[in-house]
PALO-674181 format. One record per residue (C-alpha): residue number from 1; residue in one letter; chain; z, x, y. Coordinates in steps of 0.1 Angstrom, whole numbers, padded with zeros to 4 digits. Layout:
BEGIN
{i NUM aa A ch A c3 Z c1 X c2 Y}
...
This chain:
BEGIN
{i 1 aa M ch A c3 -0537 c1 0356 c2 0050}
{i 2 aa Q ch A c3 -0520 c1 0326 c2 0068}
{i 3 aa P ch A c3 -0528 c1 0290 c2 0058}
{i 4 aa H ch A c3 -0550 c1 0270 c2 0082}
{i 5 aa P ch A c3 -0529 c1 0253 c2 0110}
{i 6 aa V ch A c3 -0543 c1 0219 c2 0103}
{i 7 aa K ch A c3 -0533 c1 0222 c2 0066}
{i 8 aa T ch A c3 -0498 c1 0233 c2 0077}
{i 9 aa F ch A c3 -0496 c1 0203 c2 0101}
{i 10 aa F ch A c3 -0506 c1 0178 c2 0075}
{i 11 aa S ch A c3 -0482 c1 0193 c2 0049}
{i 12 aa I ch A c3 -0453 c1 0189 c2 0073}
{i 13 aa V ch A c3 -0462 c1 0154 c2 0083}
{i 14 aa F ch A c3 -0469 c1 0141 c2 0048}
{i 15 aa G ch A c3 -0440 c1 0160 c2 0034}
{i 16 aa G ch A c3 -0417 c1 0144 c2 0060}
{i 17 aa L ch A c3 -0431 c1 0109 c2 0053}
{i 18 aa I ch A c3 -0426 c1 0114 c2 0015}
{i 19 aa A ch A c3 -0390 c1 0125 c2 0021}
{i 20 aa L ch A c3 -0384 c1 0095 c2 0044}
{i 21 aa F ch A c3 -0398 c1 0070 c2 0019}
{i 22 aa A ch A c3 -0378 c1 0086 c2 -0009}
{i 23 aa T ch A c3 -0346 c1 0082 c2 0012}
{i 24 aa V ch A c3 -0353 c1 0046 c2 0020}
{i 25 aa G ch A c3 -0360 c1 0039 c2 -0016}
{i 26 aa M ch A c3 -0328 c1 0055 c2 -0028}
{i 27 aa F ch A c3 -0309 c1 0035 c2 -0001}
{i 28 aa N ch A c3 -0324 c1 0002 c2 -0014}
{i 29 aa V ch A c3 -0315 c1 0011 c2 -0050}
{i 30 aa G ch A c3 -0280 c1 0017 c2 -0038}
{i 31 aa I ch A c3 -0278 c1 -0016 c2 -0020}
{i 32 aa F ch A c3 -0291 c1 -0034 c2 -0052}
{i 33 aa A ch A c3 -0266 c1 -0016 c2 -0074}
{i 34 aa W ch A c3 -0237 c1 -0023 c2 -0050}
{i 35 aa R ch A c3 -0246 c1 -0060 c2 -0049}
{i 36 aa T ch A c3 -0250 c1 -0062 c2 -0086}
{i 37 aa F ch A c3 -0221 c1 -0040 c2 -0099}
{i 38 aa G ch A c3 -0201 c1 -0027 c2 -0069}
{i 39 aa H ch A c3 -0177 c1 -0055 c2 -0060}
{i 40 aa A ch A c3 -0178 c1 -0079 c2 -0089}
{i 41 aa G ch A c3 -0141 c1 -0076 c2 -0095}
{i 42 aa K ch A c3 -0112 c1 -0091 c2 -0075}
{i 43 aa I ch A c3 -0091 c1 -0068 c2 -0053}
{i 44 aa T ch A c3 -0054 c1 -0075 c2 -0054}
{i 45 aa V ch A c3 -0034 c1 -0062 c2 -0025}
{i 46 aa A ch A c3 0001 c1 -0071 c2 -0037}
{i 47 aa E ch A c3 0015 c1 -0087 c2 -0068}
{i 48 aa T ch A c3 0045 c1 -0110 c2 -0072}
{i 49 aa A ch A c3 0059 c1 -0131 c2 -0100}
{i 50 aa D ch A c3 0046 c1 -0163 c2 -0084}
{i 51 aa A ch A c3 0008 c1 -0161 c2 -0086}
{i 52 aa S ch A c3 0004 c1 -0196 c2 -0072}
{i 53 aa D ch A c3 0013 c1 -0185 c2 -0036}
{i 54 aa T ch A c3 -0018 c1 -0167 c2 -0026}
{i 55 aa T ch A c3 -0042 c1 -0164 c2 0003}
{i 56 aa T ch A c3 -0078 c1 -0158 c2 -0006}
{i 57 aa G ch A c3 -0106 c1 -0147 c2 0016}
{i 58 aa S ch A c3 -0139 c1 -0128 c2 0017}
{i 59 aa I ch A c3 -0146 c1 -0094 c2 0033}
{i 60 aa L ch A c3 -0183 c1 -0084 c2 0031}
{i 61 aa G ch A c3 -0187 c1 -0106 c2 0000}
{i 62 aa M ch A c3 -0157 c1 -0091 c2 -0018}
{i 63 aa R ch A c3 -0131 c1 -0115 c2 -0030}
{i 64 aa T ch A c3 -0096 c1 -0106 c2 -0020}
{i 65 aa S ch A c3 -0062 c1 -0120 c2 -0029}
{i 66 aa V ch A c3 -0030 c1 -0114 c2 -0010}
{i 67 aa Q ch A c3 0003 c1 -0124 c2 -0025}
{i 68 aa R ch A c3 0031 c1 -0136 c2 -0003}
{i 69 aa Y ch A c3 0067 c1 -0124 c2 -0007}
{i 70 aa S ch A c3 0098 c1 -0144 c2 -0002}
{i 71 aa A ch A c3 0127 c1 -0130 c2 0019}
{i 72 aa S ch A c3 0147 c1 -0121 c2 -0012}
{i 73 aa D ch A c3 0116 c1 -0104 c2 -0027}
{i 74 aa E ch A c3 0111 c1 -0084 c2 0005}
{i 75 aa E ch A c3 0148 c1 -0073 c2 0005}
{i 76 aa D ch A c3 0146 c1 -0063 c2 -0032}
{i 77 aa L ch A c3 0115 c1 -0042 c2 -0024}
{i 78 aa I ch A c3 0132 c1 -0025 c2 0005}
{i 79 aa N ch A c3 0163 c1 -0018 c2 -0016}
{i 80 aa A ch A c3 0142 c1 -0003 c2 -0044}
{i 81 aa A ch A c3 0124 c1 0019 c2 -0020}
{i 82 aa A ch A c3 0157 c1 0031 c2 -0004}
{i 83 aa S ch A c3 0172 c1 0039 c2 -0038}
{i 84 aa A ch A c3 0141 c1 0060 c2 -0046}
{i 85 aa L ch A c3 0148 c1 0083 c2 -0017}
{i 86 aa L ch A c3 0164 c1 0117 c2 -0023}
{i 87 aa H ch A c3 0202 c1 0119 c2 -0015}
{i 88 aa G ch A c3 0222 c1 0150 c2 -0006}
{i 89 aa Q ch A c3 0207 c1 0185 c2 0000}
{i 90 aa V ch A c3 0169 c1 0186 c2 0000}
{i 91 aa D ch A c3 0154 c1 0220 c2 -0005}
{i 92 aa R ch A c3 0117 c1 0210 c2 -0009}
{i 93 aa V ch A c3 0113 c1 0197 c2 0027}
{i 94 aa T ch A c3 0098 c1 0225 c2 0048}
{i 95 aa A ch A c3 0100 c1 0207 c2 0082}
{i 96 aa K ch A c3 0122 c1 0223 c2 0108}
{i 97 aa A ch A c3 0137 c1 0188 c2 0115}
{i 98 aa Y ch A c3 0136 c1 0155 c2 0098}
{i 99 aa L ch A c3 0155 c1 0122 c2 0097}
{i 100 aa V ch A c3 0155 c1 0094 c2 0071}
{i 101 aa R ch A c3 0174 c1 0063 c2 0084}
{i 102 aa D ch A c3 0179 c1 0029 c2 0070}
{i 103 aa L ch A c3 0170 c1 0006 c2 0099}
{i 104 aa T ch A c3 0183 c1 -0025 c2 0082}
{i 105 aa Q ch A c3 0218 c1 -0011 c2 0076}
{i 106 aa G ch A c3 0217 c1 0013 c2 0106}
{i 107 aa Q ch A c3 0229 c1 0043 c2 0086}
{i 108 aa T ch A c3 0214 c1 0078 c2 0083}
{i 109 aa I ch A c3 0205 c1 0086 c2 0047}
{i 110 aa I ch A c3 0195 c1 0123 c2 0052}
{i 111 aa G ch A c3 0186 c1 0145 c2 0081}
{i 112 aa N ch A c3 0183 c1 0181 c2 0093}
{i 113 aa N ch A c3 0182 c1 0191 c2 0130}
{i 114 aa A ch A c3 0176 c1 0155 c2 0139}
{i 115 aa D ch A c3 0188 c1 0160 c2 0175}
{i 116 aa T ch A c3 0167 c1 0190 c2 0181}
{i 117 aa L ch A c3 0136 c1 0184 c2 0203}
{i 118 aa L ch A c3 0106 c1 0201 c2 0186}
{i 119 aa P ch A c3 0068 c1 0200 c2 0193}
{i 120 aa I ch A c3 0047 c1 0180 c2 0169}
């Protein structure tokens, strides 16, 4: 025996409304939790030894701090990154062609089939 069509209709309508109100309620609880606990801390984008040279701002209520680098700090950072690169034969790279080049010095650090035109 099938349920009465009116009973089925009201079950679908009221079930949908209950699901909608539950979703809106959970969304509001999430907003409350985010405002209370979500972004209470400070987000630091970069750190330097001189903490007095900062630019602060606010994005969606979150406090941000951006540290500025001097020219010598930037060069030290670039040199540290370049020294961390692999030198010599690299067996772990599976690309058919690759090239790592120091654009500041203008020298190629490592490469394989760099002059070959291949599809991406």
